N, C-alpha and C positions, 0 to 999 in steps of 0.2 A: 364614596370616593372615585374618582376617575383617575384611570393611569394615562397618563400622556406619555409619547414617546416623540421626540423632536430628532430631526436629521437635517444636517446640513446640506447645501445643494452642492452638487460635484463639478468641478471643472474638466475638461477636456482638451488638450494642447493639441495642436498642429503646427507644422512648420513647411515651409516651401521656400525654394531657390526662385528668386525673381530675375529670372534672365535677361528680361528687358530693360532692367535698371542697372544691370550688371556691365563691367566693360572687360571682356577678356583681351589682352593685348594681342595673342596670336604669335608671339616671340619668344623664344627661351630666353631666360636670364632679364626679363622685362617684369614690371608690375602689371598685376591684374585686379581689379575692384570687385567685389561681391555682394550682394544684397539678399539677404535671408528675412522672411516675414513670419512672424509667429502669432499665431491666433488662438484666444480661447472660444472654443466652440460651444461651450454649454454656459449655465447661468452662473455656477459658483464660481469664486474668486481661487487663483491660484497664488501661492506666495513661495516665495525664495526660490525662484526658478533658476535653476543650475543651466548655464548656457555653455557649451562646447563646440568648439571649432576643430575639425579633425582635416589636418593638411596631410596629402600623400608625401612620401619621401622624395626629396629633391625640391620642396616646396617651404617657404618660412613665411610668417606673420612678418609683416613689416610693421617695427614698433611705432608706435603713437598714430597708430591708423585707424583705430575703431572708431565709429561712430554710432550713434544711438537715436533712435525717433520714437517718441511716445506722445500723444496718439500717434498711429501710423501715417497719418495725414501732414505730420509736423514737420518741420526743416531738421535734417540730421545736425547734432551736436556731437563735436570731437569728445572723446573721453580723455581724462586726465591719467587714468590708469590702466595699462595693459592687461590682458588675462594672464592667470598663472599658467606657466609652461609645465605641464604634468610629466612630460616624458614621452618616448614612443611606445607605440604597440603595433600589431600586425597591421592595422589599417592606416597609422602613419603618425604625425605628432599632434599630440593633444595639447588644446589651449582651453582654459576654462574661467569663466566668471562663477563664483560660488552662489551668487544671489544678485539682487539689484543694487546691492549698497553702493558699490562704484558706476552704476548706470542710470539710475533716476531714482530720485528720493521718494516721489510719489508711489512708484510702485514699491520700492522697498517697504514703505509704511502701510500700504493697502492691499498690495498684491495686483496680478493683472485680473481687473475686472471681466465678469462673464459677459458673454453677447448680449447687446442691447438692440432692438431695431431701431432705435430712435438715435443710436450713436454707435453704429458699427466699428468705428476706427477705434473706439476707447477699448475694446478687446484685442488690439492689436499692438504690436511694436515692430519696428525694424531694426537688424543689425548690419552694419557694413564695415567691411575691413578690406585692406590689400593685401595681397601675398606676392612674393618674388619666388622665380624658380632657378635653378641651377643645372649643370649638365646630369645632375644623377635623376633629373625628373624622367619618368617613363609616360611617353603619349598616350594617350587614352584613360589617365587616373582620375579621379574625382574628388572633389572636396565634399566632408560630411558633416552634418549638425546633428547635435542632441540636445532636448530641452526639456527638463523635469523639474516639476515643483512639490509643494505640497497642500493638501487641502486645508480647509479652517480646523479640521479634527486632528490634523497633524499626520495625515495619512499620504504616500506618496502618490502624485498624479501619474498618468500614463507619461511614457517616455516618447516625446514627438522626435522622430527621426527623419531627416531629408538628405538628400544628396544632388550634386549639379548633375548634368549632363557630363559624359567624358569631354575632356579637355586637350585639345591638340595644340601643341605649339610647334613653331618652326625656327630653326636657327637663323639668327640675324646674319646674312653675308656681309655686312658691314663691321661686323665686329672682330678684330682680330683674337684668335685662340691659340694657345699653345698645348702640344700634344707630347706625350712620353712615347716614343715609338721603338718597340724591341725588335732587332733584327735577329732572325733564326736561318741558318744554312747549315748542311750537312756538307757542304763543299768548301774547300779553301779559296781563299781570295787571293788573285794573282793579277798583277799589273797587265792591263792591254787585254784581257780575256772577260768574256760575259759569264757571269754566273748567277743561277736563279736563286732569289730569294725571296721568302714569306714575310709580310707585314702585318 
């Protein structure tokens, strides 16, 4: 008798921020559009990929703004279901799709195929979303992404992590804003006199 041992091909995920396809408004309290490319670099299929979008404090995902394209050369399709909001951690607000169920039927049933020289875009998908900032946003923050699936044998794949370049916004001078101002002084206020106050 001959003992045979079989092993499935392993996937390898990578993720990258597509700056040229994204639109950053440059203005605080405005919306920006981001595009992420996820690729399977090896031959084995990756199943049930968990997709996370991590936004910094002061940034919020715009509802019903997520779009998905598979293969990567396909036209973006709007998603009917928003990702789950998992809460906050030290990196920011976490939004997550648990798998492909709400993103793409083919990928949900078959997994993300491995790389093929004859059809390079079949091992890639693109994820697009919009986010809006508020006055709590700190300039220079980044958006982060995490993608991890399972192999055909049920083992976890690598965790593909990506982040944007630091994002800088300016306040729009055309938008009226209200501020709470607290006046503190050690001197008494008297009519007709000049008093130093700290704001």
